[in-house]
Phi, psi and omega in degrees: 000317185287328173299322178295321178296320178295319177298318178299318180298317180296315179298316181297325179298313181293326176297315181292324176301319179296315180295320179301318180296316180298313184293322183292332184259007180263162176256138180241135180291142176215147181297157178294142179280136172289158182233148175221128179267143181235137178232157182299141180294135180272350181213158178297148179256126174256123182281096179224005179073021185249335180056045184259349184291155181298327181300325179289322180292332181274342183287146177295131180260136177233136180220225177051053176294151177262139176290138174248326177218136011279344177230168183232026185242011182216168175291157180296143177285319179265108184292151175224143178233132184232139174228146177231144172206179183201165169223201185293332187250330191232149163261125184252140175233127175241133184223141174236119184247114179276144175260166179262000177227162177283163178103179181228032176267130179223161185266125172218137180295328179184194176262011180280138180291168178064041176293157177203141179164169186268335188252027186261173169255127179188164177230137180229147182236123182253134180236122176241084189295331182266000177055033178270351179056031180236317179232150182198164172258149176228133175233135183221160179210153177243176185297344179265007178081012180282132184265159166210144175218149183200176178242138177249132180229169176052031176078000180069033183283328184233166181298327180291347181277357178244114186242117180268005181287335180297141184225138178200173186273127168197173191224154182194166173204150180221154177221143178256134178235174180286106177094358177194167172221155184229154180211150174235134179239135175237109184252115180298138174301332180290340177284334184266164173241121183206171182269129175300136181089005179301142176240349179218144167232158166269138181220164174206145172240141170216157188219144170246132180235117184287332183295312180267357183053054188233144169243131183223156181226153178289305172266128191302134178235127179300152184300330185278002178243162179293151177300330183262020176297124183281358175286347188235039177274160172259191185239138174253122184254115182280145179285343175205154182302143182286140178267162174296135186287002180090184181304133185224087180230128177235136176245131183234081179281162175215155168229144183211144172235143186222132175244123180234144177224117172262115189286356171276349178256163184284324186232160176274176182234134177245138179226144171237136182222149175217147180181204178165178179239160172223141176239119184236119179279107176292316170225173177299346182238002182232122188240141175251120176254131177238147176217141177231125181046056184295151178229129184245030186288345180281350182294137181296153178293143177294143175285124182286156178223157172274120184262105176260006181265172180267359190233168181295149180259141181272129173241132186289158176286138178233353186285128189302323184301329186265001195270316183295132184058027181300329182296335178301325183261324194262352185267009177286153179074213182212179181303129180070006168223069184257117181289335179229130179221107190297341179289350173289338180276123182094003177229134179229169179251125174289113184297337181281326185247340185077010183263142175293137179227157177293136177240111188299138176263123181285315180179176180185171179217150179214120176252123184208152176141203184256135170278318173203193185298328187263341186242133171239147184226141176221125176230128183228133174221124181230142177240125178255160180270165177278157176227097185293333182298330180244015177060043183252121177282168174285149180232147171251132180247123176238127179228131177233133179224143177221142183225134179240123178292137178228139174058213187289305185219015181265167179203161174237137187227144176240149185222139173226131179230135176224114171256117192223131169262135180260035176235138177271190184295342178262009181069013175275151180298134181203124176288341182262023180302139179264019176263087182212164170216129184230158180207140171234148182206159178222128180235140169243123182249125182256135170211117179287165186300325182257010176071007179294321179247126172224154180176186183198153169219140185211160173215130180229144180228132178255158182223132178232165179306320175258112183304141180240147176284149176055045180271058185217163168218145171210160182193173179203149172214154181213128181237133175245118187231123174230182181301324186252340186228146168223119180239137183218140172232136176217143168219153179223144174226120179236119183287161182295329183267003182292125185223094179258086185293335179258020180239192178230099178223086187296338178222149182230172178058062178210161170239142183216136169235145184210092172270153175208158178210139179220145181236136180241137175244148183234089183289145178273145176062037183230157173287351178265121177286312179208156175202162178168162182270167175201158178228130174236135178230143175222134180226122176248142172207162175245141184302325186273340184237342179100205186294130178249328180214146175214133180226126176236122185235115175253119187226163172227126186248137179236134173238125186255157181297334181274016178079358178284159181221149178219132176229127178242130185227144169246125190235140172239121181243136170237133182224133172248126184275125176264353175208159179302143183212133175246108181302329181271357181061024178202158178072206182293149175253150171291146185277157172303135179099346179287148181238152182220133175243113190238141175233135182206165179247144174232146176227129177234129181222131174242127184275180181294112183288348180286340180284148177300323175255119177219165188204165175225129184235136176227134178230148172227127181219123177155201185287148183204104177049056177077359178231215182228147175233129171236114184235136181224118184216170178158195180220134173251132181233135170232123184257118171258085192291142356260016194265000178173175182215132172250127180229155179224110173272138181214152174206126174235121180236120181251110182254121178240113183247156178289152176301145007264019185276152189278139170281169178201148171234114179259134179233130172232123179231128183223083175286141179225132176243119182244105180257129178238095185292321174218186177284001181227359180234120186227147175221123181234130173240126185230117178248132180229122172249122182235105183289340180296331179241011179050048188229138170242124180241133177239125179230119177239129186229122175255133179226129174238110178269090187280341172213164179306125179056030175232123192221151165250125179244137168232116186236124178244131177230147181216134180233136179230147165272125184244126179208168182159183182289329181261127176287333182283318184229081180298143184255359180231128180234121180247126183296133177253300179205161183212144182211150177225127179238132171238124186221138178236126175238150182217128178266118184239121176269129179263000000 
C-alpha cells in the first residue's frame, strides 16, 4: 500500500509540474483597469481634513466605488470621492466618505494605530509602484484620524500576506461631519520604494462603512478575493516622470535601561544599553538597513496559548528591523516547512534546560528591495554574541535571496542560508569551524492575472558538518478559486536528514498530501451572504512505517450580512505515536507505536464587530487519545469608544483519559486593558494565567509617540508560579522574576 502511496506522490508531483507549466504560459482574462490622472499641486496643502485648497479643486476626482461585500455586482451604497496630487516631497491623498445615515458616529476599536477588523469605518490606499501586482504598500486612516500602514506580499491572496507590523513616517488628518467624513494623507516619497522616471503606478482604494455594513473598492474586486488583492488594482498616470527623491538616510538611535530581578538569586541585575538602526536608500527602490546592538524590548509580549499538540507553535515576527521586504526571505517553503524564520536569530536554546533564552545580537546589515521591475534582491548578515553560562558560541547568520518576475504575476526565487560559528572546539577564532548549518532552496510561485490560479513548487537542501541522508524538503500546492468553488491540492516531502536550524520545521521525515474542496452559495434576500460545505483531508506517512496521521474535516461555513461568521465541523483524526506522549502533560505517557482514532465536533463563531460588545467562541467536543476532550475558548471584547478596549482571552480544556492515565484541566485566562488617551499616548496592561505551565504573567506597557516613529516606552513585566488545589483559582503565588525597561527611540532624517 505504501509503495503505492509513494508512487502516487511521484505521479502527482509530475502532474503538478505539467499544470504549472501550462498555467504559467497561458493568458487569463482580466477586467480593464480603471485610471486616475495625477498632476502637481498648484498650491501648498495644509493637512487639516478639509480639502479646501485650490490644488484639491483642480485635481481629478474619482468615485463610483464598487461594492465587494455583501455583494459584488453593484455600485457602493455609501459614495466615496478620492483626489490625488503631489509636490517635490509628498504624495497627497484626499478622500471624502459619505455615510448612509445622519450624524458623525463611526466605529473604531480605539485610538491605537494599525487597527484591523471587518466592522470598522476606514479608508485605505494601496500603492504598487513597480506594477508587478505582487508587492505593495498600504496606508489607511479612519474618521478619528487613526493611522495604519502595512506591507502586502505574494499578491495579497491570503490574510497572512498583509502585515501591519511595518512602521514608517507619514502624515495625515481627518475630520467628522454630519453625514460624511474627510481625510488628507501626505506620504513622503522617501518612505516609498519606486523606480526613478516612473510614469505609471498601480493603485487601489478601498473603504469599510459601518452604517451600511459595506466594503467597497475603487477598482472592482470579486467577493471571493481579499480587498487588498493586487490582481485587481487600477492605474495611476503621472503628469511627468518621477524624479529621484534625493538623499534618503534615516538614523534611529535608542537608549534603554533595564532592571531585572530573578527571585531565585540574591540580587537583581541592572543594564544600560544604547544602539540603533540606520536606513539608507541606495536607490529609490533598494534599501540598506543597519543595526548595532539592537534592542527589541518594546515588542509586545506574545499571546500565550494552550498547546494540546505534539509540536512547536509558530509565533510571527514583530521586530521592525526584519519587516520591510520580509517576504523576500520568509515566504519560501510552506506552512510548517519554512527554511527561514527570523525569530531564530537572537534566540538560543539552553542545552541544560531545553528552554529558549535571549541571545544578544551584536549587529547586522540587510540590503533589500528591487534592482528593477523584474528582479528583487535580499542580503542579510547578523552577528550574535556568545553566552558562556550556557556554553553557547557566537554565530554569524548570512541569508541571501533573489527573486525574478515571470509572466503576469508569477516569480522564481532562490535562497541561501549559512549559520556559522567562527570558534573551533577550543573556542579559538577559526574561519574553518565545522559548527555550521547551511541551506539552499528554489521556489516557483504561481499567480494568474486574475488570481483564479495560485500555487507554488519548491525544493530545499540542508547541509551539516556530518552529511545526512535525505537532507531535503520539497512540496507543491495549487489552488483554483472562483465565486462558487475553491479547490486545492498540496503535498510536502521532508527527509529524515533535513535540518533547517534557522527555519521553522516542527516535524521531519514525513510525506503529506492534502486535497480540499469547498462550495459557496449566495442566497437572495437573506441575512446570510454566503454559505456552503467543504471537505479538507490531510494524510501523513513515513516510508519505513506507513501512515502516521490522518485528518478528515467535513465543514459548513456561514457568512452573515452583519459581518458575523459561523463554521461547524465534524473531524476524524488518526494518530500513530513515534515517541512517548502524555496529552495531560503529567503522569504516565502513551508508548511509542500506540495508535488512536478520534472523532470530534468543532464550532467557531465570530459576532458582529460593529457592536461595542463582540466576541469569538470556539468549542471542541469529542474523542481524544482514548478518552474525551471538551474545550471552550475564545475572546470577549468591550469597546468604550474611542478611548479603549477591554478584552478577555480564555481557554478551558477538560481532558478525561482512561485509567491509569492522568486527567487534566487546563485553564488560560488573559484579560487585557488597552487605553488610548490620544492618538500618541497608549497604556496596555496584559495579564495571562496559564495553568498548563503554572504561570502568571503581567505585562504593562506605556508608549508615548512624541514624533512619527519616535517613542518613549516604559515596560513592566512580572512572572509568578501559581499553584494550589484549584486550577481555576490558584491560592499560592511564588515570585519568579520581575523586570522594568525604559527605552527612548528617535527617528532622525539626515
